[in-house]
PDB file of N, CA, C and O in Angstrom:
ATOM      1  N   MET A   1     148.538 -34.630 -21.314  1.00  0.00           N
ATOM      2  CA  MET A   1     147.547 -35.191 -20.407  1.00  0.00           C
ATOM      3  C   MET A   1     146.134 -34.774 -20.805  1.00  0.00           C
ATOM      4  O   MET A   1     145.193 -35.557 -20.676  1.00  0.00           O
ATOM      5  N   LEU A   2     145.987 -33.543 -21.288  1.00  0.00           N
ATOM      6  CA  LEU A   2     144.653 -33.091 -21.691  1.00  0.00           C
ATOM      7  C   LEU A   2     144.125 -33.938 -22.840  1.00  0.00           C
ATOM      8  O   LEU A   2     142.947 -34.295 -22.849  1.00  0.00           O
ATOM      9  N   LEU A   3     144.968 -34.263 -23.802  1.00  0.00           N
ATOM     10  CA  LEU A   3     144.514 -35.103 -24.915  1.00  0.00           C
ATOM     11  C   LEU A   3     144.041 -36.466 -24.417  1.00  0.00           C
ATOM     12  O   LEU A   3     143.038 -36.987 -24.905  1.00  0.00           O
ATOM     13  N   LEU A   4     144.736 -37.037 -23.472  1.00  0.00           N
ATOM     14  CA  LEU A   4     144.326 -38.313 -22.898  1.00  0.00           C
ATOM     15  C   LEU A   4     142.958 -38.188 -22.240  1.00  0.00           C
ATOM     16  O   LEU A   4     142.092 -39.039 -22.443  1.00  0.00           O
ATOM     17  N   LEU A   5     142.758 -37.147 -21.462  1.00  0.00           N
ATOM     18  CA  LEU A   5     141.470 -36.916 -20.809  1.00  0.00           C
ATOM     19  C   LEU A   5     140.363 -36.752 -21.839  1.00  0.00           C
ATOM     20  O   LEU A   5     139.296 -37.350 -21.704  1.00  0.00           O
ATOM     21  N   LEU A   6     140.608 -35.950 -22.864  1.00  0.00           N
ATOM     22  CA  LEU A   6     139.597 -35.720 -23.899  1.00  0.00           C
ATOM     23  C   LEU A   6     139.235 -37.022 -24.612  1.00  0.00           C
ATOM     24  O   LEU A   6     138.061 -37.285 -24.872  1.00  0.00           O
ATOM     25  N   GLU A   7     140.238 -37.828 -24.923  1.00  0.00           N
ATOM     26  CA  GLU A   7     139.983 -39.097 -25.603  1.00  0.00           C
ATOM     27  C   GLU A   7     139.236 -40.083 -24.719  1.00  0.00           C
ATOM     28  O   GLU A   7     138.367 -40.809 -25.201  1.00  0.00           O
ATOM     29  N   GLU A   8     139.557 -40.117 -23.447  1.00  0.00           N
ATOM     30  CA  GLU A   8     138.856 -41.017 -22.526  1.00  0.00           C
ATOM     31  C   GLU A   8     137.395 -40.610 -22.360  1.00  0.00           C
ATOM     32  O   GLU A   8     136.510 -41.463 -22.281  1.00  0.00           O
ATOM     33  N   LYS A   9     137.153 -39.321 -22.309  1.00  0.00           N
ATOM     34  CA  LYS A   9     135.798 -38.826 -22.054  1.00  0.00           C
ATOM     35  C   LYS A   9     134.941 -38.763 -23.314  1.00  0.00           C
ATOM     36  O   LYS A   9     133.755 -39.091 -23.278  1.00  0.00           O
ATOM     37  N   PHE A  10     135.548 -38.336 -24.442  1.00  0.00           N
ATOM     38  CA  PHE A  10     134.763 -38.064 -25.649  1.00  0.00           C
ATOM     39  C   PHE A  10     135.098 -38.969 -26.824  1.00  0.00           C
ATOM     40  O   PHE A  10     134.452 -38.872 -27.867  1.00  0.00           O
ATOM     41  N   GLY A  11     136.080 -39.841 -26.688  1.00  0.00           N
ATOM     42  CA  GLY A  11     136.486 -40.690 -27.802  1.00  0.00           C
ATOM     43  C   GLY A  11     137.603 -40.034 -28.595  1.00  0.00           C
ATOM     44  O   GLY A  11     138.132 -38.996 -28.197  1.00  0.00           O
ATOM     45  N   PRO A  12     137.959 -40.644 -29.719  1.00  0.00           N
ATOM     46  CA  PRO A  12     139.074 -40.123 -30.517  1.00  0.00           C
ATOM     47  C   PRO A  12     138.879 -38.652 -30.882  1.00  0.00           C
ATOM     48  O   PRO A  12     137.776 -38.231 -31.231  1.00  0.00           O
ATOM     49  N   VAL A  13     139.950 -37.886 -30.801  1.00  0.00           N
ATOM     50  CA  VAL A  13     139.892 -36.467 -31.149  1.00  0.00           C
ATOM     51  C   VAL A  13     140.376 -36.272 -32.583  1.00  0.00           C
ATOM     52  O   VAL A  13     141.188 -37.049 -33.086  1.00  0.00           O
ATOM     53  N   SER A  14     139.880 -35.245 -33.222  1.00  0.00           N
ATOM     54  CA  SER A  14     140.279 -34.949 -34.596  1.00  0.00           C
ATOM     55  C   SER A  14     141.713 -34.431 -34.629  1.00  0.00           C
ATOM     56  O   SER A  14     142.260 -34.010 -33.609  1.00  0.00           O
ATOM     57  N   ASP A  15     142.309 -34.470 -35.813  1.00  0.00           N
ATOM     58  CA  ASP A  15     143.648 -33.914 -35.983  1.00  0.00           C
ATOM     59  C   ASP A  15     143.657 -32.425 -35.660  1.00  0.00           C
ATOM     60  O   ASP A  15     144.637 -31.907 -35.123  1.00  0.00           O
ATOM     61  N   GLU A  16     142.572 -31.740 -35.986  1.00  0.00           N
ATOM     62  CA  GLU A  16     142.463 -30.300 -35.703  1.00  0.00           C
ATOM     63  C   GLU A  16     142.518 -30.030 -34.197  1.00  0.00           C
ATOM     64  O   GLU A  16     143.219 -29.124 -33.747  1.00  0.00           O
ATOM     65  N   VAL A  17     141.779 -30.815 -33.434  1.00  0.00           N
ATOM     66  CA  VAL A  17     141.776 -30.650 -31.974  1.00  0.00           C
ATOM     67  C   VAL A  17     143.147 -31.002 -31.420  1.00  0.00           C
ATOM     68  O   VAL A  17     143.672 -30.295 -30.559  1.00  0.00           O
ATOM     69  N   ARG A  18     143.727 -32.083 -31.905  1.00  0.00           N
ATOM     70  CA  ARG A  18     145.056 -32.505 -31.429  1.00  0.00           C
ATOM     71  C   ARG A  18     146.084 -31.388 -31.650  1.00  0.00           C
ATOM     72  O   ARG A  18     146.879 -31.088 -30.759  1.00  0.00           O
ATOM     73  N   THR A  19     146.064 -30.781 -32.826  1.00  0.00           N
ATOM     74  CA  THR A  19     146.996 -29.695 -33.133  1.00  0.00           C
ATOM     75  C   THR A  19     146.732 -28.488 -32.249  1.00  0.00           C
ATOM     76  O   THR A  19     147.668 -27.852 -31.763  1.00  0.00           O
ATOM     77  N   GLN A  20     145.451 -28.168 -32.039  1.00  0.00           N
ATOM     78  CA  GLN A  20     145.089 -27.021 -31.201  1.00  0.00           C
ATOM     79  C   GLN A  20     145.618 -27.212 -29.780  1.00  0.00           C
ATOM     80  O   GLN A  20     146.166 -26.280 -29.191  1.00  0.00           O
ATOM     81  N   VAL A  21     145.459 -28.397 -29.236  1.00  0.00           N
ATOM     82  CA  VAL A  21     145.926 -28.678 -27.876  1.00  0.00           C
ATOM     83  C   VAL A  21     147.461 -28.662 -27.822  1.00  0.00           C
ATOM     84  O   VAL A  21     148.046 -28.098 -26.897  1.00  0.00           O
ATOM     85  N   GLN A  22     148.094 -29.271 -28.795  1.00  0.00           N
ATOM     86  CA  GLN A  22     149.561 -29.344 -28.794  1.00  0.00           C
ATOM     87  C   GLN A  22     150.207 -27.962 -28.914  1.00  0.00           C
ATOM     88  O   GLN A  22     151.324 -27.758 -28.439  1.00  0.00           O
ATOM     89  N   ASN A  23     149.519 -27.024 -29.538  1.00  0.00           N
ATOM     90  CA  ASN A  23     150.077 -25.682 -29.735  1.00  0.00           C
ATOM     91  C   ASN A  23     149.572 -24.656 -28.725  1.00  0.00           C
ATOM     92  O   ASN A  23     149.883 -23.470 -28.835  1.00  0.00           O
ATOM     93  N   ALA A  24     148.801 -25.102 -27.752  1.00  0.00           N
ATOM     94  CA  ALA A  24     148.180 -24.177 -26.792  1.00  0.00           C
ATOM     95  C   ALA A  24     149.169 -23.695 -25.738  1.00  0.00           C
ATOM     96  O   ALA A  24     150.134 -24.379 -25.398  1.00  0.00           O
ATOM     97  N   ASP A  25     148.898 -22.505 -25.238  1.00  0.00           N
ATOM     98  CA  ASP A  25     149.695 -21.957 -24.136  1.00  0.00           C
ATOM     99  C   ASP A  25     149.207 -22.560 -22.815  1.00  0.00           C
ATOM    100  O   ASP A  25     148.108 -23.111 -22.761  1.00  0.00           O
ATOM    101  N   PRO A  26     150.004 -22.464 -21.757  1.00  0.00           N
ATOM    102  CA  PRO A  26     149.650 -23.069 -20.471  1.00  0.00           C
ATOM    103  C   PRO A  26     148.297 -22.599 -19.903  1.00  0.00           C
ATOM    104  O   PRO A  26     147.566 -23.397 -19.317  1.00  0.00           O
ATOM    105  N   ASP A  27     147.967 -21.331 -20.071  1.00  0.00           N
ATOM    106  CA  ASP A  27     146.690 -20.831 -19.545  1.00  0.00           C
ATOM    107  C   ASP A  27     145.502 -21.487 -20.248  1.00  0.00           C
ATOM    108  O   ASP A  27     144.516 -21.846 -19.605  1.00  0.00           O
ATOM    109  N   SER A  28     145.601 -21.640 -21.554  1.00  0.00           N
ATOM    110  CA  SER A  28     144.528 -22.298 -22.314  1.00  0.00           C
ATOM    111  C   SER A  28     144.393 -23.755 -21.892  1.00  0.00           C
ATOM    112  O   SER A  28     143.279 -24.249 -21.713  1.00  0.00           O
ATOM    113  N   LEU A  29     145.509 -24.441 -21.733  1.00  0.00           N
ATOM    114  CA  LEU A  29     145.467 -25.841 -21.319  1.00  0.00           C
ATOM    115  C   LEU A  29     144.787 -25.999 -19.970  1.00  0.00           C
ATOM    116  O   LEU A  29     143.985 -26.914 -19.787  1.00  0.00           O
ATOM    117  N   LEU A  30     145.092 -25.130 -19.033  1.00  0.00           N
ATOM    118  CA  LEU A  30     144.466 -25.196 -17.714  1.00  0.00           C
ATOM    119  C   LEU A  30     142.967 -24.918 -17.809  1.00  0.00           C
ATOM    120  O   LEU A  30     142.162 -25.612 -17.188  1.00  0.00           O
ATOM    121  N   ARG A  31     142.594 -23.903 -18.588  1.00  0.00           N
ATOM    122  CA  ARG A  31     141.178 -23.565 -18.765  1.00  0.00           C
ATOM    123  C   ARG A  31     140.424 -24.737 -19.404  1.00  0.00           C
ATOM    124  O   ARG A  31     139.338 -25.099 -18.951  1.00  0.00           O
ATOM    125  N   TRP A  32     140.994 -25.320 -20.445  1.00  0.00           N
ATOM    126  CA  TRP A  32     140.342 -26.440 -21.123  1.00  0.00           C
ATOM    127  C   TRP A  32     140.246 -27.659 -20.215  1.00  0.00           C
ATOM    128  O   TRP A  32     139.249 -28.380 -20.242  1.00  0.00           O
ATOM    129  N   PHE A  33     141.271 -27.887 -19.420  1.00  0.00           N
ATOM    130  CA  PHE A  33     141.216 -29.007 -18.481  1.00  0.00           C
ATOM    131  C   PHE A  33     140.041 -28.838 -17.524  1.00  0.00           C
ATOM    132  O   PHE A  33     139.263 -29.768 -17.313  1.00  0.00           O
ATOM    133  N   ARG A  34     139.921 -27.663 -16.958  1.00  0.00           N
ATOM    134  CA  ARG A  34     138.815 -27.405 -16.021  1.00  0.00           C
ATOM    135  C   ARG A  34     137.463 -27.540 -16.711  1.00  0.00           C
ATOM    136  O   ARG A  34     136.530 -28.120 -16.156  1.00  0.00           O
ATOM    137  N   GLN A  35     137.364 -27.003 -17.923  1.00  0.00           N
ATOM    138  CA  GLN A  35     136.103 -27.085 -18.657  1.00  0.00           C
ATOM    139  C   GLN A  35     135.772 -28.530 -19.022  1.00  0.00           C
ATOM    140  O   GLN A  35     134.597 -28.895 -19.071  1.00  0.00           O
ATOM    141  N   SER A  36     136.776 -29.350 -19.277  1.00  0.00           N
ATOM    142  CA  SER A  36     136.542 -30.742 -19.674  1.00  0.00           C
ATOM    143  C   SER A  36     135.887 -31.552 -18.559  1.00  0.00           C
ATOM    144  O   SER A  36     135.209 -32.543 -18.828  1.00  0.00           O
ATOM    145  N   LEU A  37     136.083 -31.140 -17.330  1.00  0.00           N
ATOM    146  CA  LEU A  37     135.500 -31.875 -16.211  1.00  0.00           C
ATOM    147  C   LEU A  37     133.982 -31.751 -16.175  1.00  0.00           C
ATOM    148  O   LEU A  37     133.305 -32.636 -15.652  1.00  0.00           O
ATOM    149  N   LYS A  38     133.439 -30.668 -16.723  1.00  0.00           N
ATOM    150  CA  LYS A  38     131.991 -30.422 -16.692  1.00  0.00           C
ATOM    151  C   LYS A  38     131.326 -30.550 -18.056  1.00  0.00           C
ATOM    152  O   LYS A  38     130.102 -30.656 -18.137  1.00  0.00           O
ATOM    153  N   ALA A  39     132.103 -30.540 -19.114  1.00  0.00           N
ATOM    154  CA  ALA A  39     131.561 -30.475 -20.473  1.00  0.00           C
ATOM    155  C   ALA A  39     130.873 -31.775 -20.887  1.00  0.00           C
ATOM    156  O   ALA A  39     131.237 -32.868 -20.451  1.00  0.00           O
ATOM    157  N   ASP A  40     129.867 -31.613 -21.746  1.00  0.00           N
ATOM    158  CA  ASP A  40     129.170 -32.758 -22.318  1.00  0.00           C
ATOM    159  C   ASP A  40     129.736 -33.164 -23.673  1.00  0.00           C
ATOM    160  O   ASP A  40     129.461 -34.259 -24.163  1.00  0.00           O
ATOM    161  N   ASN A  41     130.532 -32.274 -24.279  1.00  0.00           N
ATOM    162  CA  ASN A  41     131.154 -32.599 -25.565  1.00  0.00           C
ATOM    163  C   ASN A  41     132.427 -31.758 -25.712  1.00  0.00           C
ATOM    164  O   ASN A  41     132.662 -30.809 -24.964  1.00  0.00           O
ATOM    165  N   ILE A  42     133.221 -32.135 -26.681  1.00  0.00           N
ATOM    166  CA  ILE A  42     134.527 -31.497 -26.849  1.00  0.00           C
ATOM    167  C   ILE A  42     134.412 -30.029 -27.269  1.00  0.00           C
ATOM    168  O   ILE A  42     135.287 -29.222 -26.958  1.00  0.00           O
ATOM    169  N   ASP A  43     133.332 -29.688 -27.977  1.00  0.00           N
ATOM    170  CA  ASP A  43     133.144 -28.281 -28.371  1.00  0.00           C
ATOM    171  C   ASP A  43     132.970 -27.370 -27.160  1.00  0.00           C
ATOM    172  O   ASP A  43     133.398 -26.216 -27.187  1.00  0.00           O
ATOM    173  N   GLU A  44     132.348 -27.875 -26.103  1.00  0.00           N
ATOM    174  CA  GLU A  44     132.191 -27.084 -24.885  1.00  0.00           C
ATOM    175  C   GLU A  44     133.529 -26.869 -24.184  1.00  0.00           C
ATOM    176  O   GLU A  44     133.702 -25.883 -23.466  1.00  0.00           O
ATOM    177  N   VAL A  45     134.454 -27.762 -24.382  1.00  0.00           N
ATOM    178  CA  VAL A  45     135.776 -27.646 -23.761  1.00  0.00           C
ATOM    179  C   VAL A  45     136.591 -26.540 -24.432  1.00  0.00           C
ATOM    180  O   VAL A  45     137.213 -25.722 -23.754  1.00  0.00           O
ATOM    181  N   LEU A  46     136.585 -26.520 -25.759  1.00  0.00           N
ATOM    182  CA  LEU A  46     137.502 -25.677 -26.514  1.00  0.00           C
ATOM    183  C   LEU A  46     136.923 -24.320 -26.925  1.00  0.00           C
ATOM    184  O   LEU A  46     137.538 -23.619 -27.728  1.00  0.00           O
ATOM    185  N   ARG A  47     135.797 -23.944 -26.415  1.00  0.00           N
ATOM    186  CA  ARG A  47     135.227 -22.649 -26.804  1.00  0.00           C
ATOM    187  C   ARG A  47     135.883 -21.503 -26.090  1.00  0.00           C
ATOM    188  O   ARG A  47     135.517 -20.348 -26.308  1.00  0.00           O
TER     189      ARG A  47
END
């Protein structure tokens, strides 16, 4: 679901980002989801 949100908000994601999200633990996914709601770009989400 996070990848879908990122793609809808920021456009296509790189293979690197896709792999990072697919291999993330649940805590990271939740943190990134929350950050994605306020972020202006994908780098702000994944920091």
